[in-house]
C-alpha positions as CSV (number, residue, x, y, z in Angstrom):
1,Q,0.0,0.0,0.0
2,A,2.9,2.4,0.8
3,A,4.5,1.6,-2.5
4,E,1.2,2.3,-4.3
5,E,0.9,5.7,-2.5
6,L,4.5,6.5,-3.5
7,R,3.8,5.6,-7.1
8,A,0.7,7.8,-7.1
9,A,2.5,10.7,-5.5
10,G,5.3,10.3,-8.1
11,A,2.7,10.3,-10.9
12,R,1.1,13.4,-9.5
13,Q,4.5,15.1,-9.3
14,A,5.3,14.1,-12.8
15,L,2.1,15.6,-14.0
16,Q,2.8,18.8,-12.1
17,L,6.3,19.0,-13.6
18,Q,4.8,18.5,-17.1
19,E,2.3,21.3,-16.4
20,M,5.0,23.6,-15.1
21,G,7.1,22.9,-18.2
22,R,4.1,23.7,-20.4
23,R,3.5,26.9,-18.6
24,E,7.2,27.9,-18.9
25,R,7.1,27.3,-22.6
26,L,4.0,29.4,-22.9
27,L,5.6,32.2,-20.9
28,R,8.8,32.0,-23.0
29,A,6.7,32.2,-26.2
30,D,4.7,35.2,-24.8
31,A,8.0,36.9,-23.8
32,A,9.5,36.3,-27.3
33,R,6.3,37.7,-28.9
34,A,6.4,40.8,-26.7
35,K,10.0,41.3,-27.5
36,E,9.3,41.1,-31.2
37,Q,6.4,43.6,-30.9
38,L,8.6,46.0,-29.0
39,E,11.4,45.7,-31.6
40,S,8.8,46.3,-34.3
41,F,7.4,49.4,-32.5
42,K,10.9,50.7,-32.0
43,T,11.7,50.2,-35.7
44,Q,8.5,52.1,-36.6
45,V,9.2,54.9,-34.3
46,M,12.8,55.2,-35.5
47,R,11.6,55.1,-39.2
48,A,8.9,57.8,-38.5
49,C,11.4,60.0,-36.6
50,S,14.1,59.5,-39.3
51,L,11.7,60.5,-42.0
52,A,10.5,63.6,-40.1
53,A,14.1,64.6,-39.4
54,A,15.2,63.9,-43.0
55,G,12.3,66.1,-44.2
56,S,13.2,69.0,-41.9
57,A,16.9,68.8,-41.5
58,G,18.1,66.3,-44.1
59,K,20.0,64.2,-41.6
60,A,19.5,60.9,-39.8
61,I,18.9,60.8,-36.0
62,T,20.1,58.5,-33.4
63,E,18.0,56.2,-31.1
64,Q,19.1,58.3,-28.1
65,Q,17.7,61.5,-29.8
66,V,14.4,59.7,-30.4
67,V,14.3,58.6,-26.7
68,E,15.1,62.1,-25.6
69,K,12.4,63.6,-27.9
70,V,9.8,61.1,-26.6
71,R,10.7,61.9,-23.0
72,Q,10.4,65.6,-23.8
73,I,7.0,65.1,-25.4
74,S,5.9,63.1,-22.5
75,E,7.0,65.7,-20.0
76,E,5.3,68.4,-22.0
77,S,2.1,66.4,-22.1
78,Q,2.2,65.9,-18.3
79,Q,2.7,69.7,-17.9
80,S,-0.2,70.4,-20.2
81,R,-2.4,68.0,-18.2
82,E,-1.4,69.7,-15.0
83,R,-2.0,73.2,-16.5
84,E,-5.4,72.1,-17.8
85,K,-6.3,70.8,-14.4
86,C,-5.4,74.2,-12.8
87,L,-7.3,76.1,-15.4
88,Q,-10.4,73.8,-14.8
89,E,-10.2,74.5,-11.1
90,E,-9.8,78.2,-11.7
91,L,-12.7,78.2,-14.1
92,S,-14.9,76.3,-11.6
93,S,-14.0,78.8,-8.9
94,R,-14.8,81.8,-11.1
95,L,-18.1,80.2,-12.2
96,S,-19.0,79.7,-8.5
97,K,-18.1,83.4,-7.8
98,E,-20.1,84.6,-10.8
99,K,-23.1,82.6,-9.7
100,E,-22.8,84.0,-6.2
101,V,-22.5,87.6,-7.6
102,S,-25.5,87.0,-9.9
103,E,-27.6,85.7,-7.0
104,N,-26.6,88.8,-4.9
105,V,-27.5,91.1,-7.8
106,E,-30.8,89.4,-8.0
107,V,-31.5,89.9,-4.3
108,F,-30.4,93.5,-4.5
109,T,-32.6,94.1,-7.6
110,K,-35.6,92.5,-5.8
111,S,-34.9,94.7,-2.7
112,L,-34.7,97.8,-4.8
113,C,-38.0,97.0,-6.4
114,E,-39.6,96.5,-3.0
115,L,-38.3,99.8,-1.8
116,Q,-39.8,101.6,-4.7
């Protein structure tokens, strides 16, 4: 009976190892696909940037220049989002004040009418 339990445990472990191997192969394939997609994207960005640079300056650009430009654009985008948020808050504040002033004018006008 103990030998049978050992065989069953060994069979379970063998199945678990097979499953782990299958998962590892899938993960490796996924990683390889992701790497290929990244390289393809990088190539497309470099091609687009090189064409843009060639059109404007007539010279090729380096990968580092592209990375720096992307970083700069990203930072500018973040700054724009922060500025937009500040402007939205300021607009909201001004609209609230305008509403309050409008309500006060209405009360004042009503009071003037009652006095007359």
